[in-house]
N, C-alpha and C positions, 0 to 999 in steps of 0.2 A: 760449876765452881766460879765464884766471882773473880773478876780480873783484878789483880793487885794494881794499885795506882789509878784505877778508874775514878774519875771525878777530880783528880788533882789538877789545880789551876796554877799556871805559871803567873808570875807578876805581870801586869800589863806592860807592854813594851812600846815605847814611843817610836814612831817611824816617820820618815820624811823623804821627799823626792823633789827634784828640780825638773824643769823641762828637758834639760840635756839628758837626764836619766831615762825618761820615757822615749826620747828620740833614739838613744842607744839601744834600748830594749827592742823597739820595733824593728830597727835595722838588723839586730842580731838574730831575730827569729824569721827573717825572710820577707818582710814587707817591701814592696817594690815602688818604683817611681809612679806607678799608676794609683798608688795609695798615699798620696802626699799628706792626707789628713793625719797620718801617723808619723810622718817623717819631716814635716816642715812646720816650724813653730809659728810662722806667719800665715799659714793657711787659714782661710776664714772659718774652717770647720775643724781646726786642730783639736785632736782628742787623744786620749790614752788608749792603747790597745787593751782590751778588757781583762786579759789575764795578767797584767802587770803586777797586781797585788800579790801574786804567788811568789815573787822574788823578795818581797819585803821582809819575811822572817830571816832571810840571810843578810840583806842590806842594812836593815834598821835605819839609823840616821847617818850611816857612814858616807863619807866622801873620799875615804882612803882605804887601801887594802887592809885586811885583818887576818889574824891567825885563826883559820877555820877550825882546827882541831880544839884549840883552847876554848873557843866560844861554845862549841857543841857540847862540851863536857862540863860547862859551868854550873848547870843546875841538875841535880839528881831527882829521880822519881821515887817517892817513898815506897818501900816494900818490893822494889825491883832491883836486880843486880845492876851495877854500873857497867854499861856497855861501852865498847871501844868504838868511838866515832870515826876512827881511821878505816873501819870496815863496815860502811853503811851505804846502802843504795835505796832509791825510791821504790815503793811498792805499788801504790795506787793513789790517784788524786781525783777529787771531785771539787768543782767550784760552782757556786751560784752567784750570778751577777744581779745585784739588787739596786745599785745606783751607780751611774758613771763617775769615774774618778776625775777630779779636776786636773788640769795639766801640771800643776805644781801644788805642793802642800803648803806653800808659803802663805801666811796669814791665818792658818788653821792648825789645830793640833789633832793628829791622828794616832791611834794606838792599835796594837794587835792584842786580842784577848784569846789565849790558848788554854784549852783544857784537855786532859787525857781521856780518851774514850775507853781504851783497854791496852794491855800489854800481853802478848801471846807467845807461848813457847812452841816453836815449830820443830823441836828436836835438834838433831845434828845439823840441819840446814841453817838454823838461826832463830832469831826472835823478831817479832813485829811489834812496833809501837804505833798505835793509831790515835790521832788527835784531831780536834776541831779548832779552827782558827777563824776568827772574824776580824775584819778590818772596819774600824768605826771611828767616827769623829768624836773627840773627847766630849762626852755629854750630849752627843747628837746621833745622827743616822748611822746605820750599818750599810757599808758599801758592798762588801763581798763576804761570803761565808764559804770556807773550804774545809773539806775532810780529807786527810792524807795519812798515809802509812809509810813508815821507814822500816827497811829490812836490814837487820844487823847480821851480816853474813857469819855463819859458823859460831854463833853465840847463843845456842839453845841448851836444852837439857838441864834447866835449872828448876824444874818442877812446877812451872806455871801452867795455866789453862791453854788448851789448843786454840781457842777462839772460835767464833761462829763461822759458819759457811757463808760464802759471799754469793750475791746474786749475779748471774751471768747475763750478758746482753750480746748474743752472737749475731752476726750479720745474716741476712736472708740466704738460705741455701740455694745455690744454683742461679741466683739472680745477678744480672749484669749491674755493676755499680752505676749510680746516677751521675757520679762525677769522680774524677781521679786527679790528685794533686801530687806533684813530684818536687823534691828538693834535693839538690846535690850539695852535700857537705864538703868541706875542704879540710886539710890537716890543721888549719887555723881556726876552724869554726868554734871549737870549745874554748880556745884561747880568747876569742872575742866575746862569747857569751858569758864567760866567768866575770867579765868586767861589770856585769849588772849587779854583782855583790856575792855570788856563790863561788867562793875561792877554794873549794875543795881541791887539794892537789891531785886527786884521782883523775881529774880532767885536764891536767896540765903536764904531768911528768909520768914516765912509764912505771916507776918503782911501785907505787901503791897498787896499781892494777895488776902488776905481775904477782904480788903477794896474795892478791884475792883471786887469782886464777883467770884473769881477763887477758893476760898476755901483754898488757901495756895500758896506756891512757885510753879512756873511753869518753864518749860524749855525755854531758849531763842528761839524766833522764828527763828533766824538765825542759831541756832544749827540744827533744823530740815531741814532748807533750805540748809545748807552746807553739811550735811550728805546725803541728797537726791542727791545733785550734785555728791558727791563721789560715791554713788551707781550707778548712770547712767554711770559715767566714768569707773567704775570697770566692770560693766556688759556688756556695749555696746561699750566702747571705749578703751579696753585694758589697762586701767589705764595710758593712755598717754595723757597729757594735750593738745597735738597738735590736738587731735581728738574732741575737743569741742570748739565751736565758740561763743555760746550764751546760756544763761540759765535764766529761770524766773519761778516764782511761786507766788501764792497768799496765804496768811496766813488765813486759814479758821477756825481754832479752836486751843486752847492751848493744849500743851502736858505736862503731869505730869511726873516728874522724876520717873523712873521705868517702864514707858510704853514701849511697843514693837512697833516699827514703821515698816510698810510694804509699800514698794514702788512698784507699778506696772507700767511697761513702755511698750509703743507700738511704733513700727516703722510705720510711715505713708506711706512710699514709695514716699513721695514728696521730691525729690532731686533737689537742685539748686546749680550749681557750685561745685558739689561734696559733699555738705552738706545736710544731710537728717533731716527733721523735726521729732522730737520725742515728743510724748505726755506722760504725766505721772500723777499719783495721789499717794499721800502718806496719809496713814491713820493709826490710832492706831489699832493694830490687833483686829479684831472682832468688831470694833467700828467706830467712827466718822472719817471723812476726816479732815486732819489737813493742808495739802497743796493741793490746787486746782489750776485750770488754768495753769497746769504745761506744759512747752514747752521748748525744747532745740534744738539747731542746732548742729549736730554731724556728724563725719565720723565713721560709725559703723564697727566693726570688727566681722568677723564670729567666732563662738566658735568651739573649737575642743576638742575631748575627750582625745587626747594624747598631746605630746609636740608640741608647735608651736614656730617658730623662733621669738625671743622676740624683734626684731627691724624692723621697717617698711622700712628701707633702706638696710637691710642685704640681700646679694645675693651671690651665689657661682658659680664658673665656673668648679670646679672639687673638689674632696675630699680634696685636699691639698691647695686650694686657698681660701682665706677669703674675697677677694674683686675682683670683675671683673674689668677689665681695663675701661669698659664703665662707671663705677660709681666712678672712682678714682680722683675726685676733692679732694683737700686737706681737705676742710671743711667736706665733706661727709665721708672721710676716718676716720677722728678723731671721728666724731659723731657716725659712725657705730660701730667702735671698742669699744668705751666707753659704748655704750648702749648694746653691746653684751657680755660684759665681764663676767657677772654672768652666762650666758648661756655656755660660753666656759670653765670657770674655776670652776663652781659649782660642788658639789658632784653628782655622778651618780644617787643617789636616787632622788635628786631634779630635775635632768634632766628628769627622767622618770615620776615623779608625778606632775611636775609643772602645776598648774591649771590655771595660768595666761593667759588671752587672749592677742593676739597681732595682728598687721596688717603688711601686705606687701603692701606698697603704690605703685600701678602700675604706678603712675605718676612720682615717684622719683626713682624707681628701674628699672634696665634693664630687658628686656624680655629674660629669660633663654631659651636655646634650649631644646626640649624634649629629654628624655633619655630612654634607655631600662630599663624596670622594674627590670631586673636581673643584672644590672651593676651599682653598687654604685659609680664607679669612674667617671660617667658622670654627667652632670649638672642636677639640679633639674628640674622637669617639670614646665610649666607655672602655676602660682597660679590661682586657681579657686576663683571667687569673690575677697576677699581681703586678703587671707592668704594661707599658706600651712604648712603641718606638716611633721614629720619624716616618717609617714606612706606613704606619697606620694613618698618617695625615693625607695620603693620597696614593694612587696607583702609579703615577708617573714620576720620572726623574725630575721634571721641571718643578713639581710641587716641592720636592725636598730642597732643590736649589733656592726656591723662593723663601722657604723657611730659614735656610742658612743666611740668606741676605738680610732677612728681618733681624736675626740675631746679631749680625754684624752692626746693624744700626743701633741696637741696644748697647753694644759695647762702647760706642762713641758717646753715649749719654750716661756713662757710669757715675760721674760726680753728681749730676742732677738727681739721678734715680736714687742713689744711696742716701742723699740728703733727705729725700722724701720719705724713704723707709725709716731713717733715723727719727725724723719728726713724728712719724706715725707710731713708732715704738715708744717714744718717751712722752708723747702728748697724752692727755686723758681721753682722747677720742676712742671709741669702741670699734671703729672699722678702719681698714686701710683701703682707700679708694683706688680703683683700677687706674693704671696709667693711660688707658685708652680714652678716658673722659676728656683729656686735654688734647687729643689728636683727631 
């Protein structure tokens, strides 16, 4: 039986955002001070957390609160009963990251294009509306593509099709997780998250949740979904949005404000085109599963107990060179330096204790020549798996101290160095010369 409403397209919806919007989003989903690239607008690598676009169907162009119920019921789907938006929860969400979002939409026009995939009658339990939404620049590139389903509680038995069976992605049986992420919510967590644009009263006041059988206010399903994506990116992807391509999960149970969420994640070893499939499950600590069917496509970074170089394009040819000639395209030079700025200029204490994971992409970085473990003036050895640390520079503590001393010298040369990089980036030259040539 064909699904009624399938193929119906909503009118394109203009959307916009400011830097303050993406800052609020990152903070509301648990980004930390170790991830200032998401939380500080003047960070040299300031960027949008990749799942931000999932909030735009709620926010649209608003900078003020709106009537959630009135907006949700504004457009009806042909051939389908009009559902009550006061009794709706998330079903499942999948998102594909095709292009990084700019920190603000100002100067460009973005729109959401949404079409119905199907509307399914699940009997007494309710009905499911499944749709695809793409975020695109008007007349230009597509940035994200999302497929999501909304479950209208207790609004079934209208004679519609039951819908297709879904594919399951269970975690490995009996296997110990490769990483675990925990997040403690508070009674105010939903009240903060709703300021991103999802003003459903279900997440603010107890009455709607009581009528739906939840006992009171519950967390946004997309809060758990977004915080879990953040946990995966932090634990397995070095907090670098370039290391996640796809993310999906099914909403299995509601979360109450104040619950502690625990996400267990497993690497499957199934790697295609450099992307590894990850499986994960999120549950309330000691209790029920709240996100099931979890799957992501990622480039995983190895974890290190000491400092790791915080940029996947960063490479050296000697202690006094910051970029090798082999990597000196103008674009890579600028990106490398801006992403490495905190590492070069940060306090020594941060350098020694930095817990943040990172990658050295072997496809984008040159292959350094092996060096003697007792000579810090030579190049770093080839990276094992996907990264390397200061410990790889030598076996002794003195070598690491010498490296830190060199980096302190670089910090004092900031203005000169960045002037050279700027010149290299904007000039027609094809190569960025190593700083070591003048020393």
